[in-house]
N, C-alpha and C positions, 0 to 999 in steps of 0.2 A: 835081532830081537831087542837087544839092549838099546839100540838107536831109536827104535820105535817107541820104547818106553820113555826115553828122554824127550821125544817130540810130542807125545800124546797130550800133555797139558797145554802146550802152545796151540796145537791144532784144535783142541776142544774149546779153548778160550777164543780163538779166531772165529769159530762157528757161533759162539755166543754173541760176539760182537756183530756178526753178520745178521743173526736173527733179531737182535735188538735194533739194528739199523733198519730192518724191514717192518718193524712194528709201527702201526699208525698212532698208537697212544702210548707214549713212553712215560713212565712214572718220573715225577720230579722230586728232588729232595725237599724236606720240610723247610729247610733254610733256603731262602732265595735272595740272591744278590746278582748284580750285573756281572756276567762272565762265569757264572756257576757251571754252565754247560761246557765251557772251555776247560775248566778244571776236571770235569767228568771225562771229557775226551782225552786229556792228558793222562789221567789215571788209568783209563781202560787200555789205551795203547801203550802206556808205560808198563803195565802189568804184562801185556803181550811181549814187550821187549825183554823184560826180565826172564820170562819163560823161554824166549829164544836164546838169551845169553846163557841160561842154564843148559839148554840142549846143545849149544855150540861151545861150551866151556872147553878149555884145553883137554885134548884127548877124548872129548865127549862126542865128536861128530866128524864125519868125513867131509861134511859141508862146511865151508868157511862161513863167517857171519854175513858176508856181503849179500849173498843170494836170499837168505831168510829176511834180512832187513829190507831189501828191495821189495820182497813179497809183502811184508808188513806195511810198507808205504803204499803199495798197490792196493792192499785191502782198505786202507784209509781213504784213498782216492776213489776206489770203486764203491765204497760204502756211501760216500757223499753223492756220487752219481746215482746210485741205487735209490737214495732217498727222494730224488726228483720224481720217481714214479710211485711213491707211497703217499696215500691220503694223509693229510694233516702234518706232513713233513716237508722240509725244504733243505736245500743244499747251501752250505756256507763255506766259502774258502777259508775262513778263519778257523773253522772246525778242523779242517785238514792241517792247518798250521799247528794247532794244538795237538793233533794226532802225531805229526812228525816231530814236534818238540818232545812229547812224551816218549816216543820211540828212541830218539837220539839220546836224550838225557838218561833215561832209565837203563838203556842198553849199556852205555859206557860205564855208568856207575856200577851196575851189576857185574859187568865183565871184569872190572878191576877187583871187585869183591871176590868173585869166583876164582880169579887168578891167584889170589892170596891163600885160597883154601888148599887143603891137601890135594895134590894133582890128581890122584885117582879116587879120592873120596872113599877109600877103603873097598872099592868094588873091583872085582876081577873083570878083566877084559875078555 
């Protein structure tokens, strides 16, 4: 039960990413500049990586981080392919690069941060 509770935020956020990727009309930020969509991709997948790092922090998961990270990358790739079939959307390989960059950067930063935290975070196993 504890492991499910740890994974729930990551699973919910992955579902939100998938739903947003399937929307034909995605809201854009009020500030627009070249590459803002790449920043958004980095941030969305970066948050997913932080949630994965939290779920797999030391003593927090029987799964190592490799499988969830590969699944996060697969979500990014499949989301780009999924957008090919959505009206008013297109697939961009640079979006996937931004996804992967967000995953890698934020995962390893969060993993180091969680490693410095109290190992059991005061929770009983």
